[in-house]
N, C-alpha and C positions, 0 to 999 in steps of 0.2 A: 502493499500499500504506500502512496506517496507519505511523505513526512506528515503528520499530525491528520491524517484521516484513518480512522479505526472502522473495524468491520461495521460497527453499528453506523458510523458516518455513510459507509456505503450503500448499507441498506437501507437508511433513509434516504438517500440521493435518488436509488433505484424505485423506490415507490414515489416519490415526488416525479420522477419521469415518469413513470408510466400513467400515474396519474393527473399530469398535466399535457402530458404530450411535449412535442417540440424539441428544442435542442437541449442537451443533458451539460450537466456543468462541467465545464472542462475538467476539473480535479477528477470526477465521474470518469470521464473517458480514460484518464490517465491512469485510473486504479483499474478499470476493467482492461484495457489493453496490456497492463503488466500482467495482470491475472490470467487473461486467454493467452500472453506467451508462456508463462509459466505451465499452464494446461498444457499446449501444445507441444512444449519442451519434453516433457513427459511422455507424450501420445509417441511422438518422434524417437525418443531413446528405445521406445518397445520395438521400433521399424527397423528394418533389413537397414544396412550401411549405405546402400547404394539409391537409397529410397530417392526418387524424382521432384517428389513435393516437398518443398522447404518448410520450415516453421511459420516464418512470414506470411505466405502463402495461406497455409493453413488457418491461422488466424484472419485473415483477412476473410478468407469463404466462410468462415463460420462468423464472422462479424456480419456480413453481407445476410446471410441466413437468417440470423437473428434478428437484426432490424428489420427483415422483411417479415418477419413471423406475428402474428396476431395473440401471440401466447402472454398472460397476463401474469407474468410471474411473481410469486409472495413475499419475495426476500433475497437478500444474497446468495443464499447457499440454492433457493429454485433457478436464479438468473444463471449462476454459474452450471448450475447440473446440466440444464438446458443448452447454453453453450457446449458442456462437454459431450452431451448427445448429439449436438450438430457438429463437432468436430470429427466425434467417430462415424459420423454419417460421411462426411467428406472424405475421410481415409477410406472407409468402404467403397464408395464410388470412385475414388481413384483406383485403388486394387483392383475393380471390376474391369475398369478402362484399362490398366496395364495388363490383366490377365486377358482380356478379349484381343488387346495388340499382339501379345506374345503368342497365343494360341491360333488366333484367326478369328477374323468377325464370325460371328453365327455361331460359333461354339458354346456352351454355355461352360461357366465357371464351376471346377471341379469341387463339391461341397464336401469332400474327405478331409478329414484332418489325420489321418493314419502319419501323412509324411511331416507333422509338425513337431518342434520339439515343445517339452513340458515348460509350462508357463513360468516359471522359475526360472528359464533361461534367459528369458528377455528377448528370446527370437521367436515369438508366437507368430502365424500368419494371420494377418487382420481380418481375413475374411474368414478363416476357421473359428477366430476369436468372436468375429460378428455373430456366425450359425450358431455357435455354443451359447453365446447370451440370449439370443432369440428362441432357442429351446428353452434353457432356464427360464426366460418371462414365459413360457405358455406352462409352465411348471409352476412356476411360482415367480408372479410379477414385482413382488416386494424384494426379494431378492436380487433380483435381477437391477432393480433401481437402486440397490443399496451399494452393489457393485459399481455400477456407473457411476453413481457420487462419490464415492470412497477412491476407488482407483483411477477413474479417468475424468471426473471430475475435481480431483485434489483434495475435496473436504475432510477435515480430519473426522476423529469417530463420533466427536460431540457434536462438530457441524450437522453430521449427516443425521443424527440421534435428534437435533433439535428440528431439522428441515421437514424428518417425518414424522417427529412427534412420537418419538419412540425412546426406549431407555439405550444408554452405551452399550449395556451388556447384552441387550437384543443385537444390538449392531453387531457386536463381537460374533455372538452365535449365528448368526445370519452369513456374515463374511467367510465363517468358517465352513459352514454347510456350500455356501456357493462355491468357494474355492475346491472343495471335494468334487462338487459336480464338475465344472469346469476343467479341473485337470483329466476327470475320466471322460470328459466329452472331447478333448484335444488327444487323448491318448489310444481312444479306440479306434478300432478300423472303420 
């Protein structure tokens, strides 16, 4: 956060921007840009080293999608969870285009997760992870949302608990369960 700007300040500015529309406070723009760059950096560290999408392009594309959306965010945590979700979608779209170009137009992307390293290696195929998260969402939407907030949104355990109106202990249990499911999904044939 920019100097002198707390998370509560950002939440208040986001709420005023949502309620009043128009141009956001320049301090808010700086805070949002910095946080989006942090989230983008976390995403890009999980990507392959030769990835063609740069963090700045990821931030810009997510920001454009965020501004164009009609989602009424409820606060800082919700705002950044939406942003993290949009960044994930940008990466998934980019991966699909990359695979299409690599394998030839008209062929479907391989949904198999058999050739992917375990999540702990930091070298997870973004499409495989996306499909695994989609599968998790069909079984337990709350766990999928918690994973997205915690790991892709970069929110702390307490911030996720506050955003979802749950206890930190519940967040820990849900993350452990989701991690087990995702690892199993990414390892299976």
